Backbone and ligand atoms as CSV (ligand in chain L), in Angstrom:
chain,resi,resn,atom,element,x,y,z
A,1,MET,N,N,-6.743,124.869,41.225
A,1,MET,CA,C,-6.850,125.347,42.803
A,1,MET,C,C,-6.262,126.619,42.826
A,2,SER,N,N,-7.237,127.622,43.093
A,2,SER,CA,C,-7.013,128.767,42.890
A,2,SER,C,C,-5.988,129.723,44.061
A,3,LYS,N,N,-5.808,128.871,44.899
A,3,LYS,CA,C,-4.713,129.392,45.819
A,3,LYS,C,C,-3.344,129.569,45.221
A,4,GLN,N,N,-3.108,128.501,44.284
A,4,GLN,CA,C,-1.712,128.125,43.669
A,4,GLN,C,C,-1.612,128.766,42.319
A,5,THR,N,N,-2.712,129.630,41.860
A,5,THR,CA,C,-2.362,130.181,40.573
A,5,THR,C,C,-1.484,131.433,40.516
A,6,THR,N,N,-0.838,131.605,39.319
A,6,THR,CA,C,-0.190,132.735,39.325
A,6,THR,C,C,-0.424,133.536,38.266
A,7,ILE,N,N,0.443,134.690,38.015
A,7,ILE,CA,C,-0.143,135.640,36.863
A,7,ILE,C,C,0.454,135.157,35.461
A,8,ASN,N,N,1.323,133.820,35.677
A,8,ASN,CA,C,1.857,133.202,34.387
A,8,ASN,C,C,0.751,132.216,33.796
A,9,ASP,N,N,-0.095,131.964,34.792
A,9,ASP,CA,C,-1.401,131.314,34.067
A,9,ASP,C,C,-2.378,132.154,33.508
A,10,CYS,N,N,-2.090,133.389,33.450
A,10,CYS,CA,C,-2.983,134.307,32.650
A,10,CYS,C,C,-2.190,134.768,31.435
A,11,LYS,N,N,-3.019,135.009,30.268
A,11,LYS,CA,C,-2.431,135.109,29.155
A,11,LYS,C,C,-3.398,135.865,27.989
A,12,ILE,N,N,-2.631,136.639,27.172
A,12,ILE,CA,C,-3.542,137.211,26.155
A,12,ILE,C,C,-3.609,136.053,25.013
A,13,ILE,N,N,-4.987,136.084,24.730
A,13,ILE,CA,C,-5.513,135.010,23.614
A,13,ILE,C,C,-5.676,135.883,22.291
A,14,ASP,N,N,-5.304,135.617,21.241
A,14,ASP,CA,C,-5.369,136.086,19.858
A,14,ASP,C,C,-6.645,135.444,19.486
A,15,LEU,N,N,-7.456,136.427,19.446
A,15,LEU,CA,C,-8.988,135.706,19.092
A,15,LEU,C,C,-9.076,135.699,17.291
A,16,ARG,N,N,-9.817,135.104,16.887
A,16,ARG,CA,C,-9.970,134.918,15.530
A,16,ARG,C,C,-10.570,136.441,15.101
A,17,LYS,N,N,-10.054,136.855,13.781
A,17,LYS,CA,C,-10.584,138.013,13.093
A,17,LYS,C,C,-10.842,138.003,11.760
A,18,ILE,N,N,-12.225,138.003,11.493
A,18,ILE,CA,C,-12.819,137.783,10.261
A,18,ILE,C,C,-12.676,139.259,9.556
A,19,HIS,N,N,-11.749,139.363,8.695
A,19,HIS,CA,C,-11.702,140.641,7.813
A,19,HIS,C,C,-12.673,140.805,6.840
A,20,ASP,N,N,-13.123,141.992,6.844
A,20,ASP,CA,C,-14.160,142.105,5.808
A,20,ASP,C,C,-14.308,143.732,5.642
A,21,PRO,N,N,-14.213,144.121,4.082
A,21,PRO,CA,C,-14.439,145.481,3.973
A,21,PRO,C,C,-15.605,146.201,4.421
A,22,ARG,N,N,-16.712,145.285,4.828
A,22,ARG,CA,C,-17.679,145.922,5.438
A,22,ARG,C,C,-17.786,146.168,7.092
A,23,GLY,N,N,-16.510,145.826,7.542
A,23,GLY,CA,C,-16.276,145.853,8.822
A,23,GLY,C,C,-16.035,144.570,9.493
A,24,ASN,N,N,-15.073,144.492,10.190
A,24,ASN,CA,C,-14.383,143.107,10.882
A,24,ASN,C,C,-15.179,142.644,11.724
A,25,LEU,N,N,-15.045,141.218,12.230
A,25,LEU,CA,C,-15.953,140.483,13.052
A,25,LEU,C,C,-14.882,139.593,13.911
A,26,THR,N,N,-15.276,139.384,15.188
A,26,THR,CA,C,-14.594,138.642,16.016
A,26,THR,C,C,-15.593,137.651,16.869
A,27,PRO,N,N,-15.445,136.281,16.482
A,27,PRO,CA,C,-16.364,135.397,17.084
A,27,PRO,C,C,-15.552,134.929,18.563
A,28,ILE,N,N,-16.292,134.642,19.392
A,28,ILE,CA,C,-15.760,134.026,20.790
A,28,ILE,C,C,-16.776,132.849,21.267
A,29,GLU,N,N,-16.040,131.450,21.004
A,29,GLU,CA,C,-17.018,130.322,21.344
A,29,GLU,C,C,-16.384,129.912,22.590
A,30,GLY,N,N,-17.430,129.421,23.669
A,30,GLY,CA,C,-16.958,128.883,24.731
A,30,GLY,C,C,-16.299,127.384,24.495
A,31,GLY,N,N,-15.147,126.902,25.191
A,31,GLY,CA,C,-14.573,125.721,24.985
A,31,GLY,C,C,-14.080,125.646,23.589
A,32,VAL,N,N,-13.905,126.700,22.714
A,32,VAL,CA,C,-13.185,126.722,21.553
A,32,VAL,C,C,-12.236,127.943,21.598
A,33,ASP,N,N,-12.496,129.167,21.673
A,33,ASP,CA,C,-11.637,130.264,21.817
A,33,ASP,C,C,-11.269,130.670,23.369
A,34,VAL,N,N,-12.246,130.266,24.128
A,34,VAL,CA,C,-11.685,130.339,25.613
A,34,VAL,C,C,-11.709,129.141,26.190
A,35,PRO,N,N,-11.029,128.671,26.929
A,35,PRO,CA,C,-10.926,127.295,27.860
A,35,PRO,C,C,-11.951,127.059,29.046
A,36,PHE,N,N,-13.181,127.858,28.724
A,36,PHE,CA,C,-14.351,127.236,29.431
A,36,PHE,C,C,-15.564,127.624,29.048
A,37,ASP,N,N,-16.667,127.133,29.307
A,37,ASP,CA,C,-18.072,127.436,28.808
A,37,ASP,C,C,-18.553,128.701,29.256
A,38,ILE,N,N,-18.967,129.613,28.483
A,38,ILE,CA,C,-19.384,130.901,28.826
A,38,ILE,C,C,-20.852,131.039,29.552
A,39,LYS,N,N,-20.845,131.272,30.827
A,39,LYS,CA,C,-22.239,131.334,31.605
A,39,LYS,C,C,-22.626,132.758,31.676
A,40,ARG,N,N,-21.893,133.637,31.486
A,40,ARG,CA,C,-22.247,135.066,31.724
A,40,ARG,C,C,-21.548,136.059,30.947
A,41,ILE,N,N,-22.145,137.091,30.340
A,41,ILE,CA,C,-21.295,138.129,29.678
A,41,ILE,C,C,-22.013,139.565,30.374
A,42,TYR,N,N,-20.702,140.432,30.559
A,42,TYR,CA,C,-21.081,141.653,31.048
A,42,TYR,C,C,-20.248,142.703,30.663
A,43,TYR,N,N,-20.508,143.893,30.390
A,43,TYR,CA,C,-19.793,144.781,29.787
A,43,TYR,C,C,-19.647,146.243,30.773
A,44,LEU,N,N,-18.741,146.831,30.596
A,44,LEU,CA,C,-18.571,148.128,31.510
A,44,LEU,C,C,-18.350,149.090,30.481
A,45,TYR,N,N,-19.253,150.313,30.666
A,45,TYR,CA,C,-18.829,151.432,29.844
A,45,TYR,C,C,-19.179,152.655,30.549
A,46,ASP,N,N,-18.940,153.858,29.694
A,46,ASP,CA,C,-19.350,155.033,30.223
A,46,ASP,C,C,-18.350,155.392,31.788
A,47,VAL,N,N,-17.143,154.830,31.641
A,47,VAL,CA,C,-16.508,154.881,32.775
A,47,VAL,C,C,-15.707,156.208,32.647
A,48,PRO,N,N,-15.920,157.241,33.630
A,48,PRO,CA,C,-15.311,158.559,33.851
A,48,PRO,C,C,-13.732,158.511,33.632
A,49,GLY,N,N,-13.572,159.560,32.948
A,49,GLY,CA,C,-11.755,159.670,32.993
A,49,GLY,C,C,-11.181,159.326,34.498
A,50,GLY,N,N,-10.314,158.858,34.402
A,50,GLY,CA,C,-9.407,158.833,36.042
A,50,GLY,C,C,-10.025,157.817,36.880
A,51,GLU,N,N,-11.223,157.191,36.409
A,51,GLU,CA,C,-11.769,156.312,37.421
A,51,GLU,C,C,-11.253,154.808,37.370
A,52,SER,N,N,-11.049,154.192,38.424
A,52,SER,CA,C,-10.654,152.698,38.410
A,52,SER,C,C,-11.888,151.699,38.873
A,53,ARG,N,N,-11.719,150.492,38.272
A,53,ARG,CA,C,-12.523,149.454,38.688
A,53,ARG,C,C,-11.826,148.283,39.220
A,54,GLY,N,N,-12.425,147.222,39.555
A,54,GLY,CA,C,-11.793,146.001,39.869
A,54,GLY,C,C,-11.628,146.016,41.247
A,55,SER,N,N,-10.210,145.747,41.617
A,55,SER,CA,C,-9.777,145.825,43.111
A,55,SER,C,C,-10.368,144.528,43.662
A,56,HIS,N,N,-10.258,143.434,43.099
A,56,HIS,CA,C,-10.955,142.296,44.011
A,56,HIS,C,C,-10.399,140.842,43.165
A,57,ALA,N,N,-10.328,139.846,43.912
A,57,ALA,CA,C,-10.001,138.538,43.125
A,57,ALA,C,C,-11.324,137.642,43.214
A,58,HIS,N,N,-11.297,136.636,42.352
A,58,HIS,CA,C,-12.318,135.477,42.521
A,58,HIS,C,C,-11.657,134.246,42.891
A,59,LYS,N,N,-12.646,133.666,43.861
A,59,LYS,CA,C,-11.952,132.286,44.116
A,59,LYS,C,C,-12.265,131.006,43.090
A,60,GLU,N,N,-13.071,131.069,42.315
A,60,GLU,CA,C,-13.593,130.236,41.174
A,60,GLU,C,C,-13.671,130.704,39.592
A,61,LEU,N,N,-14.080,131.794,39.614
A,61,LEU,CA,C,-14.397,132.567,38.233
A,61,LEU,C,C,-13.190,132.409,37.522
A,62,GLN,N,N,-13.524,132.090,36.060
A,62,GLN,CA,C,-12.581,132.446,34.992
A,62,GLN,C,C,-13.242,133.651,34.162
A,63,GLN,N,N,-12.244,134.253,33.613
A,63,GLN,CA,C,-12.810,135.425,32.725
A,63,GLN,C,C,-12.032,135.776,31.655
A,64,LEU,N,N,-12.521,136.019,30.582
A,64,LEU,CA,C,-11.797,136.652,29.372
A,64,LEU,C,C,-12.388,138.279,28.999
A,65,ILE,N,N,-11.310,138.943,29.301
A,65,ILE,CA,C,-11.496,140.534,29.340
A,65,ILE,C,C,-11.180,140.938,27.766
A,66,VAL,N,N,-12.077,141.675,27.254
A,66,VAL,CA,C,-11.665,142.282,25.970
A,66,VAL,C,C,-12.062,143.782,25.884
A,67,ALA,N,N,-11.154,144.401,25.402
A,67,ALA,CA,C,-11.370,145.910,24.962
A,67,ALA,C,C,-12.261,146.000,23.752
A,68,ALA,N,N,-13.626,145.863,23.847
A,68,ALA,CA,C,-14.381,145.736,22.615
A,68,ALA,C,C,-14.267,147.081,21.895
A,69,SER,N,N,-14.079,148.187,22.672
A,69,SER,CA,C,-13.835,149.510,22.111
A,69,SER,C,C,-12.868,150.217,23.057
A,70,GLY,N,N,-12.153,151.154,22.506
A,70,GLY,CA,C,-11.199,151.948,23.288
A,70,GLY,C,C,-10.153,151.183,24.036
A,71,SER,N,N,-9.575,151.484,24.980
A,71,SER,CA,C,-8.415,150.871,25.747
A,71,SER,C,C,-8.218,151.135,27.388
A,72,PHE,N,N,-7.927,150.300,27.962
A,72,PHE,CA,C,-7.648,150.348,29.330
A,72,PHE,C,C,-6.717,149.364,29.977
A,73,THR,N,N,-6.135,149.561,31.019
A,73,THR,CA,C,-5.060,148.609,31.708
A,73,THR,C,C,-5.626,147.761,32.617
A,74,VAL,N,N,-5.346,146.695,32.627
A,74,VAL,CA,C,-5.454,145.661,33.720
A,74,VAL,C,C,-3.992,145.080,34.370
A,75,THR,N,N,-4.201,145.447,35.728
A,75,THR,CA,C,-2.859,144.954,36.360
A,75,THR,C,C,-3.313,143.675,37.233
A,76,LEU,N,N,-2.665,142.565,36.887
A,76,LEU,CA,C,-3.006,141.290,37.557
A,76,LEU,C,C,-1.932,141.044,38.713
A,77,ASP,N,N,-2.363,140.650,39.699
A,77,ASP,CA,C,-1.393,140.424,40.933
A,77,ASP,C,C,-1.581,138.948,41.496
A,78,ASP,N,N,-0.827,138.126,41.611
A,78,ASP,CA,C,-0.924,136.868,42.483
A,78,ASP,C,C,-0.553,136.907,43.753
A,79,GLY,N,N,-0.302,138.129,44.174
A,79,GLY,CA,C,0.310,138.128,45.884
A,79,GLY,C,C,1.843,138.329,45.880
A,80,THR,N,N,2.494,137.707,45.049
A,80,THR,CA,C,3.883,137.656,44.716
A,80,THR,C,C,4.153,138.673,43.836
A,81,ASN,N,N,3.829,138.449,42.311
A,81,ASN,CA,C,4.110,139.340,41.225
A,81,ASN,C,C,2.793,139.834,40.699
A,82,LYS,N,N,3.220,140.947,39.957
A,82,LYS,CA,C,2.132,141.896,39.226
A,82,LYS,C,C,2.478,142.036,37.732
A,83,LYS,N,N,1.757,142.216,36.844
A,83,LYS,CA,C,1.840,142.337,35.359
A,83,LYS,C,C,0.609,143.237,35.004
A,84,SER,N,N,1.063,144.195,34.219
A,84,SER,CA,C,0.046,145.183,33.698
A,84,SER,C,C,-0.020,144.692,32.054
A,85,PHE,N,N,-1.289,144.841,31.735
A,85,PHE,CA,C,-1.637,144.360,30.133
A,85,PHE,C,C,-2.341,145.784,29.813
A,86,ASN,N,N,-1.962,146.360,28.766
A,86,ASN,CA,C,-2.597,147.667,28.223
A,86,ASN,C,C,-3.580,146.928,26.902
A,87,LEU,N,N,-4.945,146.743,27.109
A,87,LEU,CA,C,-5.817,146.112,26.090
A,87,LEU,C,C,-6.268,147.210,25.389
A,88,ASN,N,N,-5.912,147.042,24.021
A,88,ASN,CA,C,-6.522,148.127,22.897
A,88,ASN,C,C,-6.906,147.615,21.580
A,89,ARG,N,N,-7.010,146.353,21.540
A,89,ARG,CA,C,-7.569,145.841,20.247
A,89,ARG,C,C,-8.754,144.885,20.659
A,90,SER,N,N,-9.779,144.968,19.765
A,90,SER,CA,C,-10.968,144.127,20.088
A,90,SER,C,C,-10.720,142.596,19.828
A,91,TYR,N,N,-9.621,142.455,19.212
A,91,TYR,CA,C,-9.164,140.865,18.755
A,91,TYR,C,C,-8.170,140.308,20.040
A,92,TYR,N,N,-8.061,141.001,21.008
A,92,TYR,CA,C,-7.261,140.279,21.858
A,92,TYR,C,C,-8.115,140.035,23.294
A,93,GLY,N,N,-8.045,138.800,23.851
A,93,GLY,CA,C,-8.670,138.787,25.068
A,93,GLY,C,C,-7.767,138.328,26.169
A,94,LEU,N,N,-7.965,139.023,27.199
A,94,LEU,CA,C,-7.018,138.521,28.301
A,94,LEU,C,C,-7.608,137.536,29.236
A,95,LEU,N,N,-7.152,136.398,29.246
A,95,LEU,CA,C,-7.653,135.222,30.364
A,95,LEU,C,C,-7.253,135.363,31.621
A,96,VAL,N,N,-7.899,135.561,32.531
A,96,VAL,CA,C,-7.685,135.895,33.957
A,96,VAL,C,C,-8.253,134.665,34.549
A,97,VAL,N,N,-7.297,133.852,35.258
A,97,VAL,CA,C,-7.707,132.516,36.027
A,97,VAL,C,C,-8.171,132.842,37.271
A,98,PRO,N,N,-8.587,131.987,37.920
A,98,PRO,CA,C,-9.070,132.296,39.648
A,98,PRO,C,C,-7.999,132.580,40.367
A,99,GLY,N,N,-8.091,133.346,41.471
A,99,GLY,CA,C,-7.234,133.459,42.506
A,99,GLY,C,C,-6.268,134.480,42.056
A,100,ILE,N,N,-6.543,135.498,41.229
A,100,ILE,CA,C,-5.743,136.720,40.746
A,100,ILE,C,C,-6.437,137.832,41.098
A,101,TRP,N,N,-5.662,138.673,41.770
A,101,TRP,CA,C,-6.237,140.038,42.145
A,101,TRP,C,C,-6.210,141.122,40.809
A,102,ARG,N,N,-7.109,141.716,40.297
A,102,ARG,CA,C,-7.084,142.645,39.405
A,102,ARG,C,C,-7.587,144.121,39.614
A,103,ASP,N,N,-6.671,144.876,39.089
A,103,ASP,CA,C,-7.081,146.402,39.060
A,103,ASP,C,C,-7.293,146.873,37.545
A,104,LEU,N,N,-8.186,147.588,37.487
A,104,LEU,CA,C,-8.612,148.143,35.940
A,104,LEU,C,C,-8.458,149.804,36.126
A,105,ASP,N,N,-7.766,150.330,35.234
A,105,ASP,CA,C,-7.709,151.635,35.042
A,105,ASP,C,C,-7.146,152.229,33.711
A,106,ASP,N,N,-6.993,153.498,33.655
A,106,ASP,CA,C,-6.504,154.269,32.344
A,106,ASP,C,C,-7.392,153.927,31.408
A,107,PHE,N,N,-8.810,154.148,31.693
A,107,PHE,CA,C,-9.944,153.854,30.578
A,107,PHE,C,C,-9.815,155.157,29.697
A,108,SER,N,N,-9.988,154.773,28.413
A,108,SER,CA,C,-9.953,155.978,27.389
A,108,SER,C,C,-11.388,156.217,27.389
A,109,SER,N,N,-11.506,157.349,26.798
A,109,SER,CA,C,-12.841,157.898,26.519
A,109,SER,C,C,-13.592,157.038,25.574
A,110,GLY,N,N,-14.902,156.440,25.988
A,110,GLY,CA,C,-15.550,155.589,24.878
A,110,GLY,C,C,-15.259,154.174,25.139
A,111,ALA,N,N,-14.355,153.818,26.161
A,111,ALA,CA,C,-14.051,152.322,26.082
A,111,ALA,C,C,-14.999,151.583,26.624
A,112,VAL,N,N,-15.117,150.143,26.235
A,112,VAL,CA,C,-16.043,149.279,26.486
A,112,VAL,C,C,-15.321,147.973,26.902
A,113,LEU,N,N,-15.329,147.580,28.179
A,113,LEU,CA,C,-14.786,146.353,28.660
A,113,LEU,C,C,-15.730,145.174,28.443
A,114,LEU,N,N,-15.581,144.192,27.668
A,114,LEU,CA,C,-16.334,143.166,27.661
A,114,LEU,C,C,-15.768,141.975,28.304
A,115,CYS,N,N,-16.662,141.371,29.280
A,115,CYS,CA,C,-16.090,140.195,29.983
A,115,CYS,C,C,-16.893,139.212,29.795
A,116,LEU,N,N,-16.185,137.907,29.527
A,116,LEU,CA,C,-16.910,136.698,29.273
A,116,LEU,C,C,-16.708,135.835,30.359
A,117,ALA,N,N,-17.486,135.421,31.190
A,117,ALA,CA,C,-17.318,134.781,32.642
A,117,ALA,C,C,-17.714,133.204,32.604
A,118,SER,N,N,-16.952,132.583,33.499
A,118,SER,CA,C,-17.407,131.103,33.320
A,118,SER,C,C,-18.354,130.853,34.368
A,119,GLU,N,N,-18.852,131.590,35.193
A,119,GLU,CA,C,-19.776,131.335,36.173
A,119,GLU,C,C,-20.840,132.491,36.272
A,120,HIS,N,N,-22.194,132.110,36.805
A,120,HIS,CA,C,-23.151,133.011,37.056
A,120,HIS,C,C,-22.692,133.888,38.370
A,121,TYR,N,N,-23.264,135.189,38.329
A,121,TYR,CA,C,-22.702,136.280,39.362
A,121,TYR,C,C,-22.929,135.475,40.664
A,122,LYS,N,N,-21.873,135.641,41.430
A,122,LYS,CA,C,-22.075,134.922,42.894
A,122,LYS,C,C,-21.031,136.023,43.717
A,123,ALA,N,N,-21.637,136.666,44.691
A,123,ALA,CA,C,-21.091,137.658,45.607
A,123,ALA,C,C,-20.034,136.895,46.494
A,124,SER,N,N,-20.268,135.619,46.910
A,124,SER,CA,C,-19.397,134.863,47.814
A,124,SER,C,C,-18.193,134.408,47.044
A,125,ASP,N,N,-17.990,134.619,45.635
A,125,ASP,CA,C,-17.006,134.347,44.992
A,125,ASP,C,C,-15.999,135.406,45.044
A,126,TYR,N,N,-16.124,136.567,45.388
A,126,TYR,CA,C,-15.306,137.866,45.351
A,126,TYR,C,C,-14.462,137.721,46.713
A,127,ILE,N,N,-13.280,138.179,46.501
A,127,ILE,CA,C,-12.439,138.640,47.627
A,127,ILE,C,C,-11.983,140.091,47.458
A,128,ARG,N,N,-12.779,140.923,48.310
A,128,ARG,CA,C,-12.609,142.529,48.037
A,128,ARG,C,C,-11.556,143.041,48.879
A,129,ASP,N,N,-10.911,142.123,49.895
A,129,ASP,CA,C,-9.969,142.975,50.727
A,129,ASP,C,C,-8.555,142.325,50.469
A,130,TYR,N,N,-7.727,143.344,50.282
A,130,TYR,CA,C,-6.376,142.869,49.609
A,130,TYR,C,C,-5.552,142.024,50.780
A,131,ASP,N,N,-5.727,142.484,52.130
A,131,ASP,CA,C,-5.148,141.576,53.099
A,131,ASP,C,C,-5.646,140.271,53.111
A,132,GLU,N,N,-7.108,140.160,53.034
A,132,GLU,CA,C,-7.625,138.876,52.919
A,132,GLU,C,C,-7.196,137.814,51.893
A,133,PHE,N,N,-6.938,138.581,50.585
A,133,PHE,CA,C,-6.458,138.154,49.227
A,133,PHE,C,C,-4.998,137.427,49.813
A,134,LEU,N,N,-4.073,138.061,50.529
A,134,LEU,CA,C,-2.879,137.447,50.694
A,134,LEU,C,C,-2.817,136.351,51.638
A,135,ARG,N,N,-3.973,136.472,52.524
A,135,ARG,CA,C,-4.136,135.335,53.526
A,135,ARG,C,C,-4.452,134.027,52.642
A,136,TYR,N,N,-5.623,134.520,51.668
A,136,TYR,CA,C,-5.873,133.352,50.811
A,136,TYR,C,C,-4.945,132.534,50.112
A,137,LYS,N,N,-4.051,133.331,49.621
A,137,LYS,CA,C,-3.006,132.970,48.625
A,137,LYS,C,C,-1.710,132.457,49.427
A,138,GLU,N,N,-1.795,132.491,50.772
A,138,GLU,CA,C,-0.813,131.912,51.861
A,138,GLU,C,C,0.600,132.498,51.413
A,139,VAL,N,N,0.626,133.982,51.176
A,139,VAL,CA,C,1.935,134.374,50.834
A,139,VAL,C,C,2.388,135.482,52.017
L,1,TYD,P1,P,-18.049,144.499,40.402
L,1,TYD,O1,O,-17.587,143.200,40.098
L,1,TYD,O2,O,-17.694,145.017,41.682
L,1,TYD,O3,O,-17.399,145.517,39.605
L,1,TYD,P2,P,-15.958,146.200,39.053
L,1,TYD,O4,O,-15.195,144.897,39.399
L,1,TYD,O5,O,-15.903,146.397,37.607
L,1,TYD,O6,O,-15.523,147.380,39.559
L,1,TYD,O7,O,-19.660,144.823,40.400
L,1,TYD,C1,C,-20.047,146.063,40.693
L,1,TYD,C2,C,-21.423,145.820,40.913
L,1,TYD,O8,O,-22.323,145.193,40.149
L,1,TYD,C3,C,-21.640,144.861,42.316
L,1,TYD,O9,O,-22.676,145.541,43.049
L,1,TYD,C4,C,-22.061,143.696,41.898
L,1,TYD,C5,C,-22.953,144.021,40.560
L,1,TYD,N1,N,-22.575,143.147,39.396
L,1,TYD,C6,C,-23.891,142.074,39.065
L,1,TYD,O10,O,-24.968,142.215,39.727
L,1,TYD,N2,N,-23.743,141.327,38.255
L,1,TYD,C7,C,-22.433,140.961,37.635
L,1,TYD,O11,O,-22.446,140.120,36.652
L,1,TYD,C8,C,-21.543,141.838,37.927
L,1,TYD,C9,C,-20.125,141.616,37.279
L,1,TYD,C10,C,-21.886,142.843,38.916
C-alpha cells in the first residue's frame, strides 16, 4: 500500500559483479536481483550540469535506479523524512518503492542513470504536485 511506505522501505541493493580483466559485468534479473519483474528499462543521459530531474512520486511503480556511468544524487522523501543517496558505482542499485517522492540532481558529466521499472509507462501513475503528494500520504 503506497500511502504507507517510508524511505526505510527503500534500500541500496549490492548487485552481483563479475570481475574480469577484460572488463567487469553486472547482471540484473527480475525476481532474482530485484524484487519485481522488469517490464521497462529507460536511461537518462546528456543531463546538462546543474540540471535536476524527477520531482514526482509514483503510486504503483517500483524502480531500481543505477548509476551505470558517472554519478548523481537521489533524494527520497516519504512526506515525513528525507534521505539522499549519492550513486556512483555501477554495481549499486537503489530500490525505490511506490509512494516515495524523488529528486535527482548533482549529475556528473557523462552520467547515465539506468532505471529498471516494474510497470510500463503510465502517466496516471505519477504524482507531480508536492502538495498533492502530501495529501496522498495523509501527512
Ligand atoms: P519523467 O518521468 O517526468 O522524467 P524525470 O523524472 O526523469 O524528470 O519523464 C519525462 C518525459 O518522458 C515525460 O514526458 C514522459 C516521458 N516518458 C516516457 O514517454 N516513457 C517513459 O518510460 C518515461 C520514464 C518517460
